[in-house]
C-alpha positions in Angstrom: 31.4 15.5 -36.9 30.3 16.6 -39.2 27.0 18.9 -39.1 24.8 15.6 -41.4 25.6 13.0 -39.2 24.0 14.6 -36.4 21.4 15.7 -37.6 20.9 12.6 -39.1 20.8 11.1 -35.8 18.4 12.9 -33.9 15.9 12.6 -36.8 16.5 8.6 -36.3 16.9 8.7 -32.2 13.0 10.2 -33.2 12.5 7.9 -36.0 12.2 4.9 -33.2 11.3 7.7 -30.8 8.1 7.9 -32.7 7.3 4.3 -33.1 8.2 3.0 -29.8 5.3 6.1 -28.9 3.2 4.4 -31.3 3.7 0.4 -30.4 2.7 1.6 -27.3 0.0 3.4 -27.8 -2.2 0.6 -30.0 -1.1 -1.7 -27.2 -3.4 -0.2 -24.8 -5.6 0.3 -27.1 -5.7 -4.2 -27.7 -6.5 -4.6 -23.9 -10.0 -5.2 -22.4 -12.2 -2.5 -21.0 -13.9 -3.4 -18.0 -17.3 -2.5 -17.0 -18.2 -1.2 -14.1 -21.9 -1.8 -14.6 -20.8 -5.7 -15.4 -20.7 -7.2 -12.2 -23.8 -5.2 -10.3 -24.0 -6.0 -6.2 -26.3 -8.0 -5.2 -29.3 -6.5 -2.9 -28.3 -5.7 1.1 -30.0 -8.1 3.7 -30.2 -6.6 6.5 -29.2 -6.8 10.4 -30.8 -9.4 12.5 -31.3 -6.6 15.7 -27.9 -8.1 18.9 -29.5 -8.9 22.4 -30.5 -5.7 24.5 -28.4 -6.5 27.3 -25.5 -4.3 27.6 -22.3 -6.0 27.3 -20.1 -6.0 31.2 -16.8 -3.4 30.7 -14.8 -7.7 31.2 -17.3 -9.0 27.8 -15.4 -6.3 26.0 -11.7 -6.5 27.3 -12.4 -10.7 26.5 -13.2 -9.2 22.3 -11.0 -7.0 22.5 -7.8 -9.7 23.7 -9.3 -12.0 21.8 -8.9 -9.6 17.9 -5.5 -9.2 19.1 
């Protein structure tokens, strides 16, 4: 195999890789960019206070069991 054909193959592979890299860069640049300020969160409302009575241990166990 001659030196010329090896150099030609390397140049061809490099050229193809360069074209692919350019195409990927163009594709990424054409994708829409999301605006982080477009959808602002609404105003938070304060949570209503709960009853001031304390829960018993049995009530807490029931709540935990219901969540499982």
